[in-house]
C-alpha positions in Angstrom: -32.7 102.0 -43.0 -35.1 101.8 -46.1 -34.6 99.0 -48.7 -32.8 100.2 -51.7 -35.1 100.9 -54.6 -33.1 98.6 -56.9 -33.6 95.6 -54.6 -37.3 96.2 -54.6 -37.3 96.3 -58.3 -35.2 93.2 -58.8 -37.8 91.4 -56.6 -40.6 92.7 -58.4 -39.2 91.7 -61.9 -38.4 88.0 -60.8 -41.9 87.7 -59.0 -44.9 86.4 -60.9 -48.1 87.9 -59.0 -50.3 85.1 -60.5 -48.1 82.4 -58.7 -48.1 84.4 -55.4 -52.0 85.0 -55.5 -52.6 81.5 -56.7 -51.3 80.1 -53.4 -54.1 81.8 -51.6 -56.9 82.0 -54.4 -58.1 79.4 -56.8 -57.7 81.6 -59.9 -59.3 80.8 -63.5 -58.3 82.2 -66.7 -60.8 84.9 -67.9 -59.4 86.4 -71.1 -55.9 87.8 -70.7 -56.7 87.9 -66.9 -57.3 85.5 -64.1 -60.3 85.6 -61.8 -61.2 84.2 -58.4 -63.3 84.7 -55.3 -61.7 87.6 -53.4 -59.6 86.7 -50.1 -60.5 89.9 -48.7 -64.2 89.7 -48.3 -67.0 87.3 -48.6 -68.4 86.7 -52.0 -70.2 84.1 -53.9 -69.5 85.3 -57.4 -65.6 86.0 -58.5 -65.1 89.8 -58.6 -61.2 89.5 -57.9 -58.9 89.8 -60.9 -55.3 89.5 -61.5 -53.5 90.9 -64.6 -50.3 88.6 -65.2 -49.3 91.2 -68.0 -49.3 94.3 -65.7 -48.5 92.5 -62.4 -51.5 93.8 -60.6 -54.6 92.6 -58.9 -57.8 94.2 -58.3 -61.2 93.2 -56.5 -64.3 95.0 -58.1 -66.2 93.9 -55.1 -64.3 95.5 -52.2 -62.0 97.8 -54.1 -58.6 96.5 -52.8 -55.9 96.4 -55.4 -52.3 96.9 -56.1 -49.1 94.9 -56.8 -47.5 91.7 -55.5 -46.2 93.5 -52.3 -49.4 95.2 -51.6 -51.2 91.6 -52.0 -48.8 90.0 -49.3 -49.2 93.0 -47.0 -53.0 92.6 -47.2 -53.1 88.7 -47.1 -50.5 88.0 -44.6 -50.9 91.0 -42.5 -47.1 92.0 -42.8 -45.4 95.5 -43.3 -43.9 96.5 -46.7 -40.3 95.6 -45.5 -41.6 92.1 -44.3 -43.4 91.6 -47.7 -40.1 92.5 -49.6 -37.9 90.3 -47.5 -40.4 87.3 -48.0 -40.7 87.5 -51.8 -37.0 88.4 -52.0 -36.4 84.8 -50.2 -38.5 83.0 -52.9 -36.6 84.7 -55.7 -33.2 84.6 -54.3 -32.6 88.3 -53.8 -31.1 89.1 -50.5 -32.5 91.8 -48.7 -30.9 93.8 -45.8 -33.5 93.6 -43.1 -33.1 95.7 -39.8 -35.3 94.7 -36.8 -38.2 97.3 -36.6 -38.6 98.8 -33.1 -41.6 97.8 -31.2 -43.3 101.4 -31.5 -42.8 101.3 -35.2 -44.6 98.0 -35.7 -48.3 97.6 -36.2 -50.5 96.2 -33.5 -51.0 93.0 -35.2 -47.0 92.4 -35.7 -46.7 92.7 -31.8 -49.6 90.1 -31.2 -48.1 87.7 -33.7 -44.7 88.1 -32.0 -46.2 87.1 -28.7 -47.9 84.2 -30.0 -44.6 83.0 -31.8 -42.7 83.5 -28.3 -45.4 81.3 -26.8 -45.4 78.6 -29.3 -41.6 78.4 -29.0 -42.1 78.1 -25.2 -44.5 75.5 -25.5 -42.3 73.4 -28.0 -39.3 73.6 -25.8 -41.2 72.3 -22.9 -42.4 69.4 -25.0 -39.3 68.5 -26.4 -36.9 69.0 -23.2 -39.2 69.9 -20.2 -38.9 67.7 -17.2 -42.5 67.8 -16.6 -43.6 66.7 -20.1 -43.0 63.1 -19.7 -46.8 62.4 -19.7 -47.2 64.7 -22.7 -44.6 62.7 -24.7 -45.9 59.5 -23.5 -49.6 60.5 -24.9 -48.4 61.5 -28.3 -46.4 58.4 -28.8 -49.2 56.2 -27.7 -51.2 58.1 -30.1 -48.9 57.2 -33.1 -47.6 60.8 -33.4 -43.9 60.5 -33.5 -41.2 63.2 -32.6 -40.7 63.8 -36.2 -44.4 65.2 -36.3 -43.7 67.2 -33.0 -41.3 69.3 -35.1 -43.1 69.1 -38.2 -46.3 70.6 -36.4 -44.6 72.5 -33.8 -46.3 70.7 -31.2 -46.0 71.9 -27.6 -46.8 71.2 -23.9 -48.3 73.4 -21.2 -47.2 72.2 -17.8 -49.1 72.3 -14.5 -47.5 75.4 -13.3 -49.6 78.4 -13.0 -47.0 80.7 -14.5 -44.6 78.9 -16.6 -45.1 80.9 -19.8 -45.6 84.1 -17.8 -42.3 83.8 -16.0 -40.6 83.0 -19.5 -42.3 85.9 -21.1 -41.2 88.4 -18.4 -37.8 87.4 -18.7 -38.0 87.9 -22.4 -39.6 91.3 -22.0 -42.9 90.3 -23.7 -45.4 93.0 -22.8 -48.0 91.6 -20.6 -50.6 93.6 -22.4 -50.0 91.6 -25.6 -50.2 88.3 -23.9 -53.5 89.5 -22.0 -54.9 90.5 -25.2 -54.3 87.0 -26.6 -55.5 85.4 -23.4 -52.3 83.6 -23.1 -52.2 84.9 -19.5 -55.2 85.8 -17.5 -56.0 87.6 -14.1 -56.2 85.4 -11.2 -59.4 85.9 -9.0 -57.5 84.9 -5.8 -54.2 86.9 -6.2 -55.2 89.5 -8.7 -52.0 88.8 -10.7 -51.5 87.0 -13.8 -51.6 83.1 -14.5 -51.2 81.2 -17.5 -54.4 80.3 -19.4 -53.3 76.9 -20.9 -52.2 74.5 -18.4 -51.7 70.7 -18.4 -52.4 70.4 -22.0 -51.0 69.4 -25.4 -50.6 72.5 -27.5 -51.3 72.7 -31.2 -50.1 76.0 -32.7 -52.3 77.4 -35.5 -50.1 78.9 -38.2 -51.1 81.2 -41.0 -49.6 80.8 -44.4 -46.5 83.0 -44.1 -45.5 81.0 -40.9 -47.2 83.5 -38.5 -48.7 81.8 -35.4 -52.4 83.0 -35.2 -53.6 81.2 -32.3 -53.6 77.8 -30.2 -55.5 74.7 -29.7 -55.0 72.8 -26.5 -56.1 69.1 -25.5 -56.4 68.2 -21.8 -54.0 66.0 -20.2 -54.8 64.0 -17.1 -58.4 63.4 -15.3 -60.2 66.3 -14.0 -58.9 68.9 -16.7 -62.1 70.5 -18.3 -62.9 71.3 -21.0 -61.1 68.6 -23.0 -60.3 70.9 -26.0 -59.6 74.6 -25.5 -58.7 77.3 -28.1 -57.2 80.6 -28.1 -59.5 83.6 -27.4 -60.8 85.6 -30.3 -58.3 88.5 -31.0 -57.4 90.8 -33.8 -55.3 88.0 -35.2 -57.6 84.8 -34.5 -61.1 84.2 -35.5 -62.0 80.6 -35.0 -65.0 80.6 -37.3 -63.0 81.3 -40.4 -59.5 79.5 -39.3 -58.3 76.3 -40.5 -55.7 74.3 -38.6 -53.0 73.0 -41.0 -53.6 75.6 -43.9 -50.0 76.7 -43.9 -49.0 73.0 -44.7 -51.9 72.0 -46.9 -52.3 75.0 -49.2 -49.9 73.6 -52.0 -51.4 70.2 -51.8 -55.0 71.5 -52.1 -53.8 73.5 -55.3 -52.3 70.3 -56.7 -55.2 68.0 -55.9 -57.9 70.7 -56.6 -59.5 69.6 -53.4 -59.3 69.8 -49.5 -60.1 67.0 -47.1 -61.9 68.4 -44.2 -62.0 67.0 -40.3 -62.6 68.7 -37.3 -59.8 67.7 -34.7 -56.0 68.6 -34.4 -54.9 64.9 -34.1 -57.3 63.8 -37.0 -55.3 66.3 -39.2 -51.9 65.1 -37.9 -52.6 61.5 -38.6 -54.1 62.1 -42.1 -50.8 64.1 -42.9 -48.8 61.2 -41.6 -50.7 58.9 -43.8 -50.3 61.0 -47.0 -53.3 63.0 -47.0 -51.5 66.3 -47.2 -54.4 68.3 -48.5 -56.3 67.9 -45.2 -57.5 70.8 -43.1 -59.2 70.9 -39.6 -61.7 73.3 -38.2 -59.9 73.8 -34.9 -62.3 71.3 -33.0 -65.4 73.2 -34.2 -68.3 72.5 -36.6 -67.9 74.1 -40.2 -69.1 77.6 -40.5 -70.3 79.5 -43.5 -67.1 81.7 -42.8 -64.9 78.4 -43.1 -66.6 77.6 -46.4 -66.1 81.1 -47.8 -62.4 80.9 -46.9 -62.2 77.3 -48.5 -64.1 78.4 -51.7 -61.3 80.8 -52.4 -58.9 77.8 -52.4 -60.6 75.2 -54.1 -64.0 74.4 -55.5 -64.2 70.6 -54.0 -64.1 69.4 -50.4 -64.1 65.9 -49.2 -65.7 65.5 -45.5 -64.3 62.9 -43.2 -66.7 62.8 -40.1 -66.5 60.7 -37.1 -68.4 57.2 -37.6 -71.0 57.8 -35.2 -74.6 59.4 -35.5 -73.4 63.0 -34.2 -70.5 62.9 -36.9 -72.9 61.8 -39.7 -75.5 64.5 -38.9 -72.7 67.0 -38.6 -71.5 66.0 -42.1 -75.1 66.6 -43.4 -75.2 70.2 -42.1 -71.4 70.8 -43.4 -72.0 69.4 -46.8 -75.0 71.7 -47.3 -73.0 74.8 -46.0 -70.3 73.9 -48.5 -72.9 73.7 -51.3 -74.4 77.1 -50.4 -70.8 78.6 -50.5 -70.1 77.1 -54.1 -67.9 74.2 -52.9 -68.9 70.7 -54.2 -68.9 68.4 -51.3 -68.3 64.6 -50.9 -68.2 62.5 -47.7 -65.8 59.5 -46.8 -67.5 57.2 -44.7 -65.8 55.6 -41.6 -66.7 52.4 -39.8 -68.9 52.8 -37.0 -67.2 54.1 -33.8 -64.0 55.1 -35.9 -62.7 58.8 -36.1 -60.3 59.9 -38.7 -57.3 59.7 -36.4 -57.9 56.1 -35.5 -58.8 55.2 -39.1 -55.6 56.6 -40.6 -53.4 54.8 -38.0 -55.3 51.6 -38.5 -55.4 51.7 -42.4 -51.9 53.0 -43.1 -50.7 55.3 -45.9 -52.5 53.2 -48.7 -55.7 52.2 -47.0 -56.2 55.8 -46.0 -55.7 57.1 -49.5 -58.0 54.7 -50.9 -60.7 55.8 -48.2 -60.5 59.5 -49.5 -60.6 58.4 -53.1 -63.8 56.3 -52.4 -65.6 59.4 -51.0 -69.1 59.7 -52.4 -71.0 62.6 -53.4 -72.9 64.8 -50.9 -76.2 63.7 -52.6 -75.5 60.1 -52.2 -74.3 60.4 -48.8 -77.5 62.2 -47.9 -79.4 59.7 -49.3 -77.8 57.1 -47.2 -78.5 59.1 -44.1 -82.2 59.5 -45.0 -82.4 55.7 -45.5 -80.5 54.6 -42.0 -81.4 57.8 -39.8 -84.8 59.1 -41.2 -86.9 55.9 -40.5 -89.8 58.0 -39.2 -91.4 61.2 -40.6 -90.0 63.2 -37.5 -86.7 62.1 -38.1 -86.7 62.9 -41.8 -88.1 66.1 -41.3 -85.3 67.0 -38.9 -82.6 66.1 -41.6 -84.4 68.3 -44.2 -84.4 71.0 -41.7 -80.7 70.7 -41.3 -80.2 71.1 -45.0 -82.6 73.9 -45.3 -80.9 75.8 -42.5 -77.5 75.4 -44.2 -78.7 76.5 -47.5 -80.1 79.8 -46.6 -77.0 81.5 -47.6 -77.2 80.1 -51.2 -78.0 83.2 -53.2 -76.8 82.2 -56.6 -80.3 81.3 -58.5 -78.8 78.8 -61.1 -76.9 77.1 -58.3 -79.9 77.0 -56.1 -82.0 75.4 -58.7 -79.3 72.8 -59.4 -78.6 71.8 -55.7 -82.2 71.8 -54.6 -83.2 69.9 -57.5 -80.6 67.1 -56.8 -81.4 67.3 -53.0 -85.1 67.0 -53.5 -84.5 63.9 -55.5 -82.5 62.4 -52.6 -84.9 63.6 -49.8 -88.1 62.5 -51.9 -89.7 66.1 -51.6 -91.0 68.5 -54.3 -88.1 70.5 -55.7 -90.2 73.8 -55.6 -91.2 73.3 -52.1 -87.6 72.9 -51.3 -86.5 76.1 -53.3 -89.3 78.0 -51.6 -88.4 76.8 -48.3 -84.8 78.1 -48.7 -85.9 81.5 -50.3 -88.2 82.6 -47.5 -85.9 83.0 -44.6 -83.4 84.5 -47.1 -86.0 87.1 -48.3 -86.9 88.0 -44.7 -83.3 88.5 -43.7 -82.7 90.8 -46.7 -85.7 92.7 -45.9 -84.7 93.2 -42.2 -81.3 94.3 -43.5 -82.5 96.7 -46.0 -85.2 98.3 -43.7 -84.5 102.1 -43.3 -81.6 102.0 -45.6 -81.1 104.2 -48.7 -80.5 102.5 -52.1 -76.7 102.3 -52.9 -76.2 103.6 -56.5 -74.1 101.9 -58.8 -71.2 103.5 -61.0 -72.5 106.5 -63.0 -72.7 105.8 -66.8 -70.4 108.7 -67.5 -67.8 107.7 -65.0 -67.9 104.2 -66.5 -67.5 105.8 -69.8 -64.5 107.6 -68.8 -62.8 104.6 -67.3 -63.2 102.5 -70.2 -61.7 105.2 -72.5 -58.8 105.1 -70.0 -58.6 101.4 -70.1 -58.5 101.4 -74.0 -55.8 104.1 -73.8 -53.7 101.6 -71.8 -53.5 99.5 -74.8 -50.8 101.9 -76.2 -51.9 101.7 -79.9 -51.4 104.6 -82.2 -55.1 105.5 -81.7 -54.7 105.3 -77.9 -51.7 107.9 -78.3 -53.9 110.0 -80.6 -56.8 109.8 -77.9 -54.2 111.0 -75.2 -53.2 114.2 -77.5 -56.9 114.9 -78.2 -58.2 114.6 -74.6 -57.0 117.0 -71.8 -57.5 116.7 -68.0 -60.5 118.9 -68.0 -62.5 116.6 -70.0 -62.9 114.2 -67.4 -65.9 114.6 -64.8 -64.4 112.3 -62.2 -61.3 113.2 -60.1 -60.1 109.5 -60.1 -60.3 109.6 -64.0 -58.5 112.9 -64.2 -55.6 111.6 -62.0 -55.3 108.5 -64.0 -55.2 110.5 -67.4 -52.4 112.6 -66.2 -50.6 109.5 -65.2 -51.0 108.0 -68.7 -50.2 111.2 -70.2 -46.9 111.6 -68.3 -45.9 108.2 -68.8 -46.6 108.3 -72.7 -44.4 111.4 -72.8 -41.6 109.5 -71.2 -42.1 106.5 -73.6 -43.1 104.1 -71.0 -44.9 101.1 -72.1 -48.6 101.5 -70.8 -49.0 97.7 -70.6 -45.8 97.0 -68.6 -44.4 97.0 -65.2 -42.7 100.4 -65.7 -46.1 102.0 -65.9 -47.3 100.1 -62.7 -44.2 101.5 -60.8 -45.0 104.9 -61.9 -48.6 104.4 -60.6 -47.3 103.4 -57.3 -44.9 106.4 -57.2 -48.0 108.6 -57.5 -49.9 106.7 -55.0 -52.5 105.3 -57.7 -51.5 101.7 -58.0 -54.8 100.5 -56.5 -56.9 102.6 -59.0 -54.7 102.0 -62.0 -54.9 98.2 -61.3 -58.7 98.4 -61.2 -59.0 100.3 -64.4 -56.5 98.0 -66.1 -58.7 95.2 -65.2 -61.6 96.5 -66.8 -62.6 94.0 -69.7 -62.2 95.1 -73.2 -65.5 94.8 -75.3 -65.5 92.7 -78.3 -65.1 94.3 -81.7 -62.8 97.1 -83.2 -61.1 98.8 -80.2 -59.7 101.4 -82.3 -63.2 102.5 -83.6 -64.8 102.2 -79.9 -62.0 104.3 -78.5 -62.6 107.1 -81.1 -66.3 107.1 -80.3 -65.6 107.1 -76.5 -63.2 110.3 -76.9 -65.8 112.0 -79.0 -68.5 111.3 -76.4 -66.3 112.3 -73.6 -65.6 115.8 -75.6 -69.3 116.0 -76.3 -70.3 115.6 -72.6 -67.6 118.3 -71.5 -68.9 120.7 -74.0 -72.5 120.2 -73.0 -71.5 120.9 -69.3 -69.9 124.1 -70.3 -72.9 125.1 -72.3 -75.2 124.6 -69.5 -72.9 126.8 -67.2 -72.7 129.4 -70.0 -76.5 129.5 -70.2 -77.0 129.9 -66.5 -74.3 132.8 -66.4 -76.0 134.5 -69.6 -79.1 134.5 -67.7 -77.7 136.3 -64.7 -75.8 139.0 -66.9 -77.4 142.3 -68.3 -78.1 141.5 -71.8 -76.2 144.2 -73.3 -73.1 144.1 -71.1 -69.7 143.8 -72.4 -69.2 140.5 -70.5 -72.6 139.1 -71.9 -71.3 139.6 -75.4 -68.2 137.8 -74.6 -69.8 134.9 -73.2 -72.3 134.6 -75.9 -69.6 134.6 -78.5 -68.1 131.7 -76.6 -71.0 130.0 -76.1 -71.7 129.9 -80.1 -68.1 128.7 -80.7 -68.8 125.9 -78.3 -72.1 125.0 -80.3 -69.9 125.0 -83.3 -67.5 122.7 -81.8 -70.2 120.4 -80.8 -71.6 120.1 -84.4 -67.9 119.4 -85.6 -67.2 116.5 -83.3 
């Protein structure tokens, strides 16, 4: 049963797209619009735009665009009804929602549902299970109270070979979904399925939007290897770009305008319990460039909290450089020798832990300390420099490259130009290899750009814009996209719809042109007299169309007998067009 259109419109009217997008993207004011790094593809320079006035978004890098429902569907991987329901809950509009049958759901929906079932199974086992005494004792000894078990949805996978598998069969969870997520695996001995996670504490990894994307698991008891285990890669889980705790930390990150980064699951939980609610963890793995790109969409500053041992300190050297390459300013909170974030937070308590985070030093100062304490020999110093160089290879902003390498060269006591050259060389080789054998990609044609700018100025709805709509017609535009938007604008103007308002966006959605309309609406209006500019553009669009027709007529005349009746008629029309060109 479809959701009533009146309900959808009520939710749209009461929802601010800038607020919703701002929960995922660090947005900055750019004229009347907002800009940030696109959450849908990796980029270093912001090309993602949000128009609060039109309640639309568009990325000029990857082309995605639309309204607040479209954004949530793309961002959270949800269906349209789920996006409507989620936004309805935020603004207090009730949405009648009917459970969608399995065959109508997307593949990802089914996988998320299987993960959610598993998370509930593991959590029940921890809280009430007879075999979870050891798990409960372990968590309490680590200072993780029962309140935190619920808060973070912690669970327990028992020693049984088929605890989850048996429960899932009773609930009719398809085995292919569980197998694709590697929640169950084939037994080499029996050929049947067995549970993947056993004898472990389970940490559900939850996406913003309360969707379980995967699991981390810590071994309990001697002889269980490896100590930490993550979910397998799947359509809904990619470890290299996934943060543990993002669902809970996102608002705090926005408020603090910074993120605190740790590596382990218990590290994160202990920091959150100590009041550091803007902490994220990298699912027990080293920070990757994908992690850094994801983080850059949320904030421009990160504070690393590495383990207080040589391995942790050198890992922070690499992580800090990766963050700098992605455009994130990095700082480091130093721990006492032998400490980790978990033990430190429990020892220092709330006040001491917050002071530790506040006392973090800049990455350059931290690197200087590392060089002084770990780079005593030329070989050791060279190894540190190589770590930094390897991580900076993705830094392709020339201005930032100069600033970062200049700062780091001072700390490392090396020549800045030598450092810059060392960063550029592997990047140049990689770019050359990537482009070998490929044809160049052409940018947008000047004529298409001119037509789009004209349509953008028409969207201003001024008297001159209305005059431009009447002067132009569909055939004046060379590109099909531009013709479609012109027809949309013309139809809306006839119905007296405000071209700058939400009603126009709704009409664009009905026509299936919301993404294209949003893209054009986010074109920046050049400075100066807009009316004069629009008149010049209309004149130029008309001129280009006439010149196209004249070219076609010349070719036609060339093929016609010179004295034929058709040739005379074509020649007359040709001269009328020439006169129209003069009169423009």
